[in-house]
TIRO-2110 file (N, C-alpha, C; in Angstrom, 1 decimal):
// TIRO-2110
1.2, -1.2, -0.7, N, 1, A
0.2, 0.5, 0.0, CA, 1, A
1.2, 0.8, -0.1, C, 1, A
0.4, 2.8, -0.9, N, 2, A
1.0, 3.8, -0.8, CA, 2, A
1.9, 4.0, 1.0, C, 2, A
2.4, 4.9, 1.2, N, 3, A
2.8, 5.5, 2.0, CA, 3, A
1.3, 6.7, 2.5, C, 3, A
1.3, 6.5, 3.7, N, 4, A
-0.4, 7.9, 4.0, CA, 4, A
0.7, 8.7, 3.6, C, 4, A
-0.1, 10.1, 3.6, N, 5, A
0.2, 11.4, 3.6, CA, 5, A
0.0, 12.7, 4.7, C, 5, A
0.8, 12.3, 5.8, N, 6, A
0.0, 13.1, 6.8, CA, 6, A
1.5, 14.0, 7.1, C, 6, A
1.0, 15.1, 8.6, N, 7, A
1.6, 16.7, 8.1, CA, 7, A
2.3, 16.8, 9.7, C, 7, A
3.6, 16.8, 9.1, N, 8, A
4.9, 17.0, 9.3, CA, 8, A
4.6, 18.6, 10.6, C, 8, A
3.7, 18.3, 11.1, N, 9, A
3.5, 20.7, 11.7, CA, 9, A
3.8, 20.1, 12.9, C, 9, A
5.2, 19.6, 13.8, N, 10, A
4.6, 19.0, 15.3, CA, 10, A
6.4, 19.9, 16.3, C, 10, A
5.8, 19.9, 16.9, N, 11, A
7.8, 19.9, 17.6, CA, 11, A
7.6, 19.4, 18.8, C, 11, A
9.4, 19.1, 17.9, N, 12, A
9.8, 17.9, 19.4, CA, 12, A
10.2, 18.4, 20.4, C, 12, A
9.3, 17.4, 21.4, N, 13, A
9.5, 17.8, 22.5, CA, 13, A
10.5, 16.5, 23.0, C, 13, A
10.7, 16.4, 24.9, N, 14, A
11.5, 15.1, 25.3, CA, 14, A
10.6, 13.7, 25.5, C, 14, A
9.3, 13.7, 26.0, N, 15, A
9.0, 13.0, 26.7, CA, 15, A
7.9, 11.8, 24.7, C, 15, A
8.4, 12.7, 24.4, N, 16, A
8.7, 11.6, 22.6, CA, 16, A
9.0, 10.3, 22.6, C, 16, A
8.4, 9.1, 22.4, N, 17, A
8.8, 7.7, 22.4, CA, 17, A
10.4, 7.7, 20.9, C, 17, A
11.3, 6.1, 21.0, N, 18, A
11.6, 6.7, 20.0, CA, 18, A
10.2, 6.0, 18.5, C, 18, A
9.5, 5.1, 18.5, N, 19, A
9.1, 5.3, 18.4, CA, 19, A
7.6, 6.8, 17.0, C, 19, A
7.3, 7.4, 18.0, N, 20, A
6.5, 8.7, 17.5, CA, 20, A
7.7, 9.6, 17.2, C, 20, A
9.7, 9.2, 17.3, N, 21, A
10.5, 10.1, 16.3, CA, 21, A
10.4, 9.5, 15.2, C, 21, A
10.7, 8.6, 14.6, N, 22, A
10.8, 8.0, 14.0, CA, 22, A
9.6, 8.5, 12.3, C, 22, A
8.5, 8.0, 13.3, N, 23, A
7.0, 8.4, 12.2, CA, 23, A
7.7, 10.2, 12.2, C, 23, A
7.7, 10.8, 13.1, N, 24, A
7.9, 12.1, 12.6, CA, 24, A
9.2, 12.4, 11.7, C, 24, A
10.0, 12.3, 12.0, N, 25, A
10.9, 12.2, 10.9, CA, 25, A
10.7, 11.5, 9.2, C, 25, A
10.3, 10.8, 9.2, N, 26, A
9.4, 9.8, 8.2, CA, 26, A
8.9, 11.0, 7.6, C, 26, A
8.0, 12.2, 8.4, N, 27, A
6.8, 12.4, 7.5, CA, 27, A
6.6, 13.5, 6.8, C, 27, A
8.4, 13.9, 7.2, N, 28, A
8.6, 15.9, 5.6, CA, 28, A
9.2, 14.8, 4.5, C, 28, A
9.5, 13.3, 4.3, N, 29, A
9.8, 12.9, 2.9, CA, 29, A
8.2, 13.2, 2.5, C, 29, A
7.5, 12.1, 3.3, N, 30, A
5.8, 11.9, 2.9, CA, 30, A
5.3, 12.9, 2.7, C, 30, A
5.6, 14.0, 3.5, N, 31, A
4.7, 15.3, 2.5, CA, 31, A
5.2, 15.7, 0.7, C, 31, A
6.2, 15.5, 1.1, N, 32, A
7.0, 15.9, -0.1, CA, 32, A
6.4, 14.9, -1.2, C, 32, A
6.1, 13.6, -1.2, N, 33, A
6.1, 13.1, -2.2, CA, 33, A
4.8, 12.9, -2.4, C, 33, A
4.3, 13.0, -1.8, N, 34, A
2.6, 13.6, -1.7, CA, 34, A
1.8, 14.9, -1.7, C, 34, A
3.1, 15.8, -2.0, N, 35, A
2.6, 17.4, -2.7, CA, 35, A
2.8, 17.0, -3.9, C, 35, A
3.8, 17.0, -3.9, N, 36, A
3.9, 16.1, -5.9, CA, 36, A
2.8, 15.1, -6.6, C, 36, A
3.1, 14.4, -6.0, N, 37, A
2.7, 13.6, -6.3, CA, 37, A
0.9, 13.8, -7.0, C, 37, A
0.6, 14.3, -6.6, N, 38, A
-1.2, 15.7, -6.4, CA, 38, A
-0.5, 16.9, -7.3, C, 38, A
-0.2, 17.3, -7.1, N, 39, A
0.0, 18.3, -7.7, CA, 39, A
0.3, 18.0, -9.6, C, 39, A
1.0, 16.3, -10.1, N, 40, A
1.9, 15.7, -11.4, CA, 40, A
0.1, 15.6, -12.0, C, 40, A
-0.4, 15.4, -10.8, N, 41, A
-1.6, 14.0, -11.3, CA, 41, A
-2.7, 15.2, -11.6, C, 41, A
-2.9, 17.0, -10.9, N, 42, A
-3.6, 18.0, -11.7, CA, 42, A
-3.2, 18.1, -13.1, C, 42, A
-2.2, 18.1, -12.2, N, 43, A
-1.9, 19.0, -13.6, CA, 43, A
-2.0, 17.9, -14.6, C, 43, A
-1.5, 16.8, -15.2, N, 44, A
-1.9, 16.4, -16.3, CA, 44, A
-3.2, 15.6, -16.7, C, 44, A
-4.4, 16.1, -15.2, N, 45, A
-5.8, 16.6, -15.4, CA, 45, A
-5.9, 17.3, -15.5, C, 45, A
-6.0, 18.4, -15.7, N, 46, A
-5.9, 20.1, -16.2, CA, 46, A
-5.9, 19.9, -17.7, C, 46, A
-4.7, 19.7, -18.2, N, 47, A
-4.2, 19.5, -19.5, CA, 47, A
-4.7, 18.6, -20.4, C, 47, A
-5.0, 17.7, -19.7, N, 48, A
-6.0, 17.1, -21.3, CA, 48, A
-7.9, 16.9, -20.6, C, 48, A
-7.3, 17.3, -19.8, N, 49, A
-8.8, 17.9, -19.5, CA, 49, A
-10.2, 17.8, -21.0, C, 49, A
-9.5, 19.6, -21.4, N, 50, A
-10.5, 19.8, -23.3, CA, 50, A
-10.8, 18.5, -24.2, C, 50, A
-9.2, 17.5, -23.7, N, 51, A
-9.6, 17.0, -24.9, CA, 51, A
-10.6, 15.6, -24.4, C, 51, A
-10.4, 15.3, -23.0, N, 52, A
-11.6, 14.7, -22.1, CA, 52, A
-13.0, 14.4, -23.3, C, 52, A
-13.3, 15.6, -22.8, N, 53, A
-14.7, 16.8, -23.2, CA, 53, A
-14.5, 15.8, -24.5, C, 53, A
-14.1, 16.0, -25.2, N, 54, A
-14.0, 15.7, -27.0, CA, 54, A
-14.3, 14.5, -27.5, C, 54, A
-14.1, 14.2, -26.7, N, 55, A
-13.5, 12.6, -26.9, CA, 55, A
-14.8, 11.4, -26.4, C, 55, A
-14.7, 12.3, -24.5, N, 56, A
-15.4, 11.2, -23.9, CA, 56, A
-16.7, 11.4, -23.8, C, 56, A
-17.4, 12.7, -23.0, N, 57, A
-17.8, 14.1, -23.3, CA, 57, A
-18.9, 13.9, -24.3, C, 57, A
-18.4, 14.9, -25.0, N, 58, A
-19.3, 15.0, -26.1, CA, 58, A
-20.3, 14.3, -26.8, C, 58, A
-19.6, 13.0, -27.2, N, 59, A
-20.5, 11.7, -28.4, CA, 59, A
-21.6, 11.4, -26.8, C, 59, A
-21.2, 11.4, -25.9, N, 60, A
-22.8, 11.0, -24.7, CA, 60, A
-22.9, 9.3, -25.2, C, 60, A
-22.1, 8.5, -25.6, N, 61, A
-22.6, 7.1, -25.0, CA, 61, A
-21.4, 6.6, -24.1, C, 61, A
-22.3, 5.1, -23.6, N, 62, A
-21.3, 5.0, -23.2, CA, 62, A
-20.9, 2.9, -23.2, C, 62, A
-20.0, 3.2, -23.4, N, 63, A
-19.7, 1.7, -23.9, CA, 63, A
-18.3, 1.3, -22.6, C, 63, A
-18.1, 0.0, -22.9, N, 64, A
-17.1, -0.7, -21.6, CA, 64, A
-16.2, 0.3, -21.3, C, 64, A
-15.6, 0.7, -22.5, N, 65, A
-14.1, 1.6, -23.3, CA, 65, A
-13.8, 2.8, -22.3, C, 65, A
-15.2, 3.2, -22.7, N, 66, A
-15.5, 4.4, -22.0, CA, 66, A
-15.2, 4.6, -20.7, C, 66, A
-16.5, 2.9, -19.7, N, 67, A
-16.5, 3.0, -18.5, CA, 67, A
-15.8, 2.9, -17.6, C, 67, A
-13.9, 2.1, -18.4, N, 68, A
-12.6, 1.5, -18.1, CA, 68, A
-12.1, 3.4, -17.3, C, 68, A
-12.2, 3.9, -19.1, N, 69, A
-11.5, 5.4, -19.2, CA, 69, A
-11.8, 5.6, -17.5, C, 69, A
-13.2, 6.1, -16.9, N, 70, A
-13.6, 7.5, -16.8, CA, 70, A
-13.3, 7.0, -14.3, C, 70, A
-13.5, 5.3, -14.3, N, 71, A
-13.3, 4.7, -13.4, CA, 71, A
-11.7, 4.2, -13.1, C, 71, A
-10.6, 4.2, -14.1, N, 72, A
-9.7, 4.5, -14.0, CA, 72, A
-9.0, 6.2, -13.3, C, 72, A
-9.8, 6.9, -14.8, N, 73, A
-9.1, 8.6, -14.3, CA, 73, A
-9.7, 9.0, -13.3, C, 73, A
-11.0, 9.0, -12.6, N, 74, A
-11.1, 9.2, -11.2, CA, 74, A
-11.3, 9.1, -10.5, C, 74, A
-10.9, 7.5, -10.3, N, 75, A
-10.3, 7.5, -9.6, CA, 75, A
-9.1, 7.5, -8.7, C, 75, A
-7.9, 7.9, -9.9, N, 76, A
-6.7, 8.0, -10.1, CA, 76, A
-7.4, 9.9, -9.2, C, 76, A
-8.2, 10.4, -10.0, N, 77, A
-7.9, 12.3, -9.4, CA, 77, A
-8.6, 12.3, -8.6, C, 77, A
-9.5, 11.4, -7.5, N, 78, A
-10.1, 11.9, -6.0, CA, 78, A
-8.9, 11.0, -5.3, C, 78, A
-8.1, 10.2, -5.9, N, 79, A
-6.6, 9.2, -4.9, CA, 79, A
-6.2, 10.5, -5.1, C, 79, A
-5.3, 11.2, -5.9, N, 80, A
-4.5, 12.4, -5.7, CA, 80, A
-5.1, 13.5, -4.6, C, 80, A
-7.1, 14.4, -4.6, N, 81, A
-7.3, 14.9, -3.9, CA, 81, A
-6.9, 14.4, -2.6, C, 81, A
-7.3, 13.5, -2.2, N, 82, A
-7.0, 11.8, -1.0, CA, 82, A
-5.8, 12.5, -0.2, C, 82, A
-4.5, 12.3, -1.5, N, 83, A
-3.5, 12.1, -0.8, CA, 83, A
-2.7, 13.9, -0.2, C, 83, A
-4.1, 14.5, -1.0, N, 84, A
-3.5, 16.8, -0.3, CA, 84, A
-3.9, 16.6, 0.6, C, 84, A
-5.8, 15.8, 0.8, N, 85, A
-6.2, 16.4, 2.0, CA, 85, A
-5.2, 15.7, 3.0, C, 85, A
-4.7, 15.1, 2.9, N, 86, A
-4.2, 14.2, 4.5, CA, 86, A
-3.1, 14.8, 4.7, C, 86, A
-2.6, 16.0, 4.6, N, 87, A
-1.4, 16.7, 4.3, CA, 87, A
-1.3, 17.7, 5.3, C, 87, A
-2.7, 18.1, 5.6, N, 88, A
-2.8, 19.3, 6.7, CA, 88, A
-3.1, 18.2, 8.4, C, 88, A
-2.9, 19.1, 9.0, N, 89, A
-3.5, 17.9, 10.8, CA, 89, A
-4.5, 18.8, 10.1, C, 89, A
-5.8, 17.4, 10.8, N, 90, A
-7.3, 18.3, 10.1, CA, 90, A
-7.8, 18.1, 12.0, C, 90, A
-7.9, 18.8, 12.1, N, 91, A
-8.4, 19.0, 14.0, CA, 91, A
-10.0, 19.4, 14.0, C, 91, A
-10.5, 20.2, 13.3, N, 92, A
-11.5, 19.7, 13.2, CA, 92, A
-12.7, 18.6, 13.6, C, 92, A
-13.3, 17.9, 14.7, N, 93, A
-14.0, 17.2, 15.2, CA, 93, A
-15.3, 16.8, 13.8, C, 93, A
-15.2, 15.4, 13.8, N, 94, A
-16.4, 15.2, 12.1, CA, 94, A
-17.1, 14.6, 13.2, C, 94, A
-19.5, 14.3, 12.7, N, 95, A
-19.9, 13.8, 13.7, CA, 95, A
-19.8, 12.5, 14.6, C, 95, A
-19.4, 11.8, 13.8, N, 96, A
-18.6, 10.1, 14.3, CA, 96, A
-17.2, 9.2, 14.0, C, 96, A
-16.7, 10.4, 13.8, N, 97, A
-14.6, 9.6, 13.3, CA, 97, A
-14.2, 10.4, 13.2, C, 97, A
-12.9, 10.8, 14.0, N, 98, A
-12.0, 11.4, 13.8, CA, 98, A
-11.7, 11.6, 12.1, C, 98, A
-11.3, 13.1, 12.3, N, 99, A
-10.8, 13.4, 11.0, CA, 99, A
-9.2, 12.3, 10.3, C, 99, A
-8.4, 12.0, 11.5, N, 100, A
-6.9, 11.0, 10.6, CA, 100, A
-7.9, 9.6, 10.3, C, 100, A
-9.3, 9.5, 10.6, N, 101, A
-9.8, 8.0, 10.4, CA, 101, A
-10.1, 9.0, 9.1, C, 101, A
-10.3, 9.2, 8.8, N, 102, A
-12.1, 9.7, 7.5, CA, 102, A
-11.0, 10.1, 6.6, C, 102, A
-10.2, 10.9, 6.4, N, 103, A
-9.4, 11.0, 5.2, CA, 103, A
-8.5, 10.5, 5.3, C, 103, A
-7.5, 9.6, 6.1, N, 104, A
-6.7, 7.8, 6.0, CA, 104, A
-7.5, 6.7, 5.9, C, 104, A
-8.6, 6.5, 6.0, N, 105, A
-9.3, 6.0, 5.3, CA, 105, A
-10.5, 5.8, 4.5, C, 105, A
-10.3, 7.4, 2.7, N, 106, A
-10.5, 7.7, 2.1, CA, 106, A
-9.8, 7.7, 1.8, C, 106, A
-8.3, 7.7, 2.0, N, 107, A
-7.4, 7.7, 1.5, CA, 107, A
-7.0, 5.4, 0.6, C, 107, A
-7.2, 5.2, 2.3, N, 108, A
-6.8, 3.8, 1.9, CA, 108, A
-7.6, 3.6, 0.8, C, 108, A
-8.9, 3.1, 0.9, N, 109, A
-9.9, 2.4, -0.3, CA, 109, A
-9.7, 2.8, -1.2, C, 109, A
-9.3, 4.1, -1.4, N, 110, A
-9.1, 5.1, -3.5, CA, 110, A
-8.0, 3.5, -3.7, C, 110, A
-6.8, 4.3, -2.9, N, 111, A
-4.9, 2.7, -2.8, CA, 111, A
-5.7, 1.2, -3.5, C, 111, A
-7.2, 0.8, -2.8, N, 112, A
-7.7, 0.1, -3.1, CA, 112, A
-7.5, -0.3, -4.6, C, 112, A
-9.2, 0.1, -4.8, N, 113, A
-9.8, 0.7, -5.7, CA, 113, A
-9.0, 0.9, -7.4, C, 113, A
-7.8, 1.2, -6.4, N, 114, A
-6.5, 1.5, -8.4, CA, 114, A
-6.0, 0.4, -8.6, C, 114, A
-5.9, -0.2, -7.3, N, 115, A
-5.0, -2.3, -7.6, CA, 115, A
-6.7, -2.7, -8.2, C, 115, A
-7.4, -2.9, -7.8, N, 116, A
-8.8, -3.5, -8.8, CA, 116, A
-8.8, -2.9, -10.1, C, 116, A
-8.9, -1.4, -10.1, N, 117, A
-9.3, -1.6, -11.8, CA, 117, A
-7.7, -1.9, -12.1, C, 117, A
-6.4, -1.9, -11.5, N, 118, A
-5.4, -2.5, -12.7, CA, 118, A
-5.5, -4.0, -13.1, C, 118, A
-6.4, -4.5, -12.0, N, 119, A
-6.1, -6.4, -11.3, CA, 119, A
-7.1, -6.4, -12.5, C, 119, A
-8.4, -5.8, -12.4, N, 120, A
-9.6, -5.6, -14.0, CA, 120, A
-9.3, -5.8, -15.6, C, 120, A
-8.2, -4.0, -15.3, N, 121, A
-7.7, -4.4, -16.7, CA, 121, A
-6.8, -5.2, -17.1, C, 121, A
-5.7, -5.6, -16.2, N, 122, A
-4.5, -6.5, -16.8, CA, 122, A
-5.5, -7.4, -17.4, C, 122, A
-6.9, -7.8, -17.0, N, 123, A
-7.5, -9.2, -16.7, CA, 123, A
-8.3, -8.8, -18.1, C, 123, A
-8.1, -8.9, -18.7, N, 124, A
-9.2, -7.5, -19.7, CA, 124, A
-7.9, -7.5, -21.2, C, 124, A
-7.1, -7.2, -20.8, N, 125, A
-5.2, -7.3, -21.8, CA, 125, A
-5.8, -8.4, -22.1, C, 125, A
-5.4, -9.8, -21.4, N, 126, A
-4.9, -11.0, -21.3, CA, 126, A
-6.3, -11.7, -22.1, C, 126, A
-7.6, -11.5, -21.6, N, 127, A
-8.3, -12.0, -22.2, CA, 127, A
-8.5, -11.4, -23.6, C, 127, A
-7.8, -10.1, -23.9, N, 128, A
-7.7, -10.2, -25.1, CA, 128, A
-6.7, -10.4, -26.0, C, 128, A
-5.4, -10.6, -25.9, N, 129, A
-4.6, -10.9, -26.5, CA, 129, A
-4.3, -12.5, -26.4, C, 129, A
-5.0, -12.6, -25.7, N, 130, A
-5.0, -14.6, -25.7, CA, 130, A
-5.7, -15.1, -26.3, C, 130, A
-7.5, -14.1, -27.2, N, 131, A
-8.0, -14.6, -28.1, CA, 131, A
-8.9, -15.4, -27.3, C, 131, A
-9.6, -14.7, -25.7, N, 132, A
-10.9, -14.7, -25.2, CA, 132, A
-10.6, -15.9, -24.7, C, 132, A
-9.3, -16.1, -23.9, N, 133, A
-9.2, -17.5, -23.5, CA, 133, A
-9.7, -16.6, -22.0, C, 133, A
-10.7, -17.1, -21.3, N, 134, A
-10.6, -17.1, -20.4, CA, 134, A
-9.9, -17.4, -18.8, C, 134, A
-9.8, -18.8, -19.1, N, 135, A
-8.8, -18.9, -17.7, CA, 135, A
-7.5, -18.2, -17.3, C, 135, A
-6.9, -17.3, -18.8, N, 136, A
-6.4, -18.0, -18.3, CA, 136, A
-6.5, -15.7, -17.9, C, 136, A
-7.1, -15.0, -18.1, N, 137, A
-8.3, -14.0, -18.0, CA, 137, A
-8.5, -14.3, -16.0, C, 137, A
-8.6, -15.3, -15.9, N, 138, A
-9.5, -15.4, -14.6, CA, 138, A
-8.4, -15.6, -14.2, C, 138, A
-6.7, -16.1, -14.4, N, 139, A
-5.9, -16.3, -14.1, CA, 139, A
-5.1, -14.5, -13.3, C, 139, A
-4.8, -14.2, -14.4, N, 140, A
-5.0, -13.1, -14.4, CA, 140, A
-5.4, -12.0, -13.3, C, 140, A
-7.2, -12.3, -13.6, N, 141, A
-7.9, -11.3, -12.7, CA, 141, A
-7.3, -11.9, -10.6, C, 141, A
-7.4, -13.3, -10.4, N, 142, A
-7.1, -13.1, -8.8, CA, 142, A
-6.2, -13.1, -8.4, C, 142, A
-4.3, -13.1, -9.1, N, 143, A
-3.6, -12.5, -8.8, CA, 143, A
-3.5, -11.2, -9.4, C, 143, A
-4.0, -10.3, -9.9, N, 144, A
-3.4, -9.4, -10.2, CA, 144, A
-4.7, -8.5, -8.4, C, 144, A
-6.4, -8.9, -8.3, N, 145, A
-6.5, -8.4, -7.1, CA, 145, A
-5.7, -9.0, -6.3, C, 145, A
-5.1, -9.4, -5.6, N, 146, A
-3.6, -9.5, -4.1, CA, 146, A
-3.4, -9.0, -3.6, C, 146, A
-2.7, -7.5, -4.5, N, 147, A
-2.7, -5.6, -3.6, CA, 147, A
-4.1, -5.5, -2.8, C, 147, A
-5.1, -5.6, -3.5, N, 148, A
-6.8, -5.1, -3.4, CA, 148, A
-7.5, -5.8, -2.1, C, 148, A
-6.8, -7.6, -2.0, N, 149, A
-7.5, -7.7, -0.5, CA, 149, A
-6.4, -7.5, 0.0, C, 149, A
-5.3, -7.5, 0.1, N, 150, A
-4.6, -7.1, 1.3, CA, 150, A
-4.8, -5.9, 1.5, C, 150, A
-4.9, -4.9, 1.0, N, 151, A
-5.4, -3.6, 1.1, CA, 151, A
-6.8, -3.5, 1.7, C, 151, A
-7.8, -4.0, 1.4, N, 152, A
-8.9, -4.3, 3.3, CA, 152, A
-8.8, -4.7, 3.7, C, 152, A
-7.8, -5.9, 3.9, N, 153, A
-7.9, -6.1, 4.8, CA, 153, A
-6.8, -5.2, 6.1, C, 153, A
-6.0, -4.6, 5.5, N, 154, A
-5.4, -3.9, 6.7, CA, 154, A
-5.8, -2.3, 6.5, C, 154, A
-7.2, -2.6, 6.0, N, 155, A
-8.0, -0.7, 6.0, CA, 155, A
-8.3, -1.7, 7.2, C, 155, A
-8.8, -2.8, 7.4, N, 156, A
-10.0, -3.2, 8.5, CA, 156, A
-9.8, -3.5, 9.3, C, 156, A
-8.2, -3.5, 9.6, N, 157, A
-6.6, -4.1, 10.5, CA, 157, A
-6.0, -3.2, 11.0, C, 157, A
-7.3, -2.2, 11.3, N, 158, A
-6.2, -0.6, 11.0, CA, 158, A
-6.6, 0.6, 12.1, C, 158, A
-6.9, 0.7, 12.9, N, 159, A
-6.9, 2.0, 13.8, CA, 159, A
-6.1, 3.4, 13.3, C, 159, A
-5.9, 4.6, 13.6, N, 160, A
-5.5, 6.2, 13.9, CA, 160, A
-5.4, 6.5, 14.7, C, 160, A
-4.1, 7.7, 15.6, N, 161, A
-3.9, 8.0, 15.9, CA, 161, A
-3.6, 9.0, 16.2, C, 161, A
-2.9, 10.0, 17.0, N, 162, A
-2.8, 11.7, 17.3, CA, 162, A
-1.3, 11.4, 18.0, C, 162, A
-0.1, 12.0, 17.4, N, 163, A
1.0, 11.3, 18.2, CA, 163, A
1.2, 13.7, 18.4, C, 163, A
1.7, 13.8, 19.7, N, 164, A
1.3, 15.6, 19.6, CA, 164, A
0.8, 16.0, 20.3, C, 164, A
0.6, 17.7, 20.6, N, 165, A
-0.4, 18.6, 20.8, CA, 165, A
-0.6, 19.1, 19.6, C, 165, A
-0.1, 18.5, 18.1, N, 166, A
0.0, 19.5, 16.8, CA, 166, A
-0.8, 17.9, 16.0, C, 166, A
-1.4, 16.4, 17.0, N, 167, A
-2.2, 15.9, 15.8, CA, 167, A
-1.4, 15.0, 14.9, C, 167, A
0.1, 14.9, 15.1, N, 168, A
1.2, 14.0, 13.2, CA, 168, A
-0.3, 12.8, 13.4, C, 168, A
-1.0, 12.4, 12.9, N, 169, A
-2.1, 11.0, 12.2, CA, 169, A
-0.8, 10.5, 11.7, C, 169, A
-1.0, 8.9, 13.0, N, 170, A
-0.5, 7.5, 12.7, CA, 170, A
-1.8, 6.6, 12.4, C, 170, A
-1.2, 6.0, 11.6, N, 171, A
-1.6, 4.5, 11.8, CA, 171, A
-1.1, 3.7, 13.0, C, 171, A
-2.4, 2.4, 13.0, N, 172, A
-1.7, 1.8, 14.2, CA, 172, A
-1.9, 0.2, 13.5, C, 172, A
-1.5, -0.9, 12.6, N, 173, A
-2.0, -2.4, 12.0, CA, 173, A
-2.1, -3.2, 13.3, C, 173, A
-3.3, -3.7, 13.0, N, 174, A
-3.2, -5.1, 14.0, CA, 174, A
-3.5, -6.3, 14.0, C, 174, A
-2.4, -6.5, 13.1, N, 175, A
-2.0, -8.2, 12.7, CA, 175, A
-0.3, -8.0, 12.8, C, 175, A
0.7, -9.2, 12.9, N, 176, A
2.1, -8.8, 12.4, CA, 176, A
1.9, -8.9, 11.4, C, 176, A
3.4, -9.1, 10.9, N, 177, A
4.4, -9.2, 9.1, CA, 177, A
3.9, -10.6, 8.7, C, 177, A
4.5, -12.2, 9.7, N, 178, A
3.7, -12.8, 9.2, CA, 178, A
2.8, -13.1, 9.1, C, 178, A
1.7, -13.2, 9.7, N, 179, A
-0.2, -12.6, 9.5, CA, 179, A
0.1, -11.6, 8.0, C, 179, A
1.2, -10.9, 7.4, N, 180, A
0.6, -10.0, 6.5, CA, 180, A
1.3, -10.6, 4.9, C, 180, A
2.1, -11.5, 5.7, N, 181, A
3.4, -12.2, 4.4, CA, 181, A
2.1, -13.5, 4.1, C, 181, A
1.7, -14.1, 5.5, N, 182, A
0.8, -15.4, 4.8, CA, 182, A
-0.9, -14.7, 3.2, C, 182, A
-1.1, -13.3, 4.0, N, 183, A
-2.5, -13.1, 2.7, CA, 183, A
-2.0, -12.4, 1.6, C, 183, A
-0.6, -12.2, 1.9, N, 184, A
0.5, -11.5, 0.7, CA, 184, A
0.1, -12.6, -0.4, C, 184, A
0.0, -14.6, 0.0, N, 185, A
0.5, -15.7, -0.3, CA, 185, A
-1.1, -16.8, -1.0, C, 185, A
-2.0, -16.2, -0.5, N, 186, A
-3.0, -17.2, 0.1, CA, 186, A
-3.0, -16.7, -1.7, C, 186, A
-3.6, -16.0, -3.0, N, 187, A
-4.7, -15.9, -3.2, CA, 187, A
-3.0, -16.3, -4.6, C, 187, A
-2.1, -17.6, -4.4, N, 188, A
-1.0, -17.8, -5.3, CA, 188, A
-1.8, -19.1, -4.9, C, 188, A
-1.5, -19.1, -3.8, N, 189, A
-2.4, -21.0, -3.0, CA, 189, A
-2.7, -21.7, -4.2, C, 189, A
-3.9, -20.3, -3.9, N, 190, A
-5.1, -21.0, -4.7, CA, 190, A
-5.6, -21.8, -6.1, C, 190, A
-4.6, -20.3, -6.4, N, 191, A
-4.0, -20.4, -8.7, CA, 191, A
-3.2, -22.3, -8.6, C, 191, A
END
């Protein structure tokens, strides 16, 4: 799963433990990567939008390739927006969930959807290239969905918390490395 974009706004104090200091130190690099990623995707979106309108919006016909295009394009755009939303330290409380958890979960779900659409697109390509061999397409789909399944498992098995006064948003995963590795290899065993 892609790294979370978290806010680096924090002043180091002596009562932080080593894990907190490591999380804070890693945040600066993550901030720059997420900001650059969001800017690049939005630049691409803005520069190609007139062509998108001409090719996909004006004909007003809905087809399989159009659905695939819109799914890939707008999942990626929303993913970029979610990565930028994860940059500041959100302190405004929401109704039933913390802002940290809301933006983190949105980011993780969109990340999982990107993996699912890539798996589906790969399976469709294999289906077309292999002269409509459904077995090869299904194997490609099952193997391609491995990151999607792992990310969904990760989303369910984690919680969010804040470190320090300025609220550095962090994730805690409630599974071991062994469990994560096991789930990474389950689809391979099935096939």
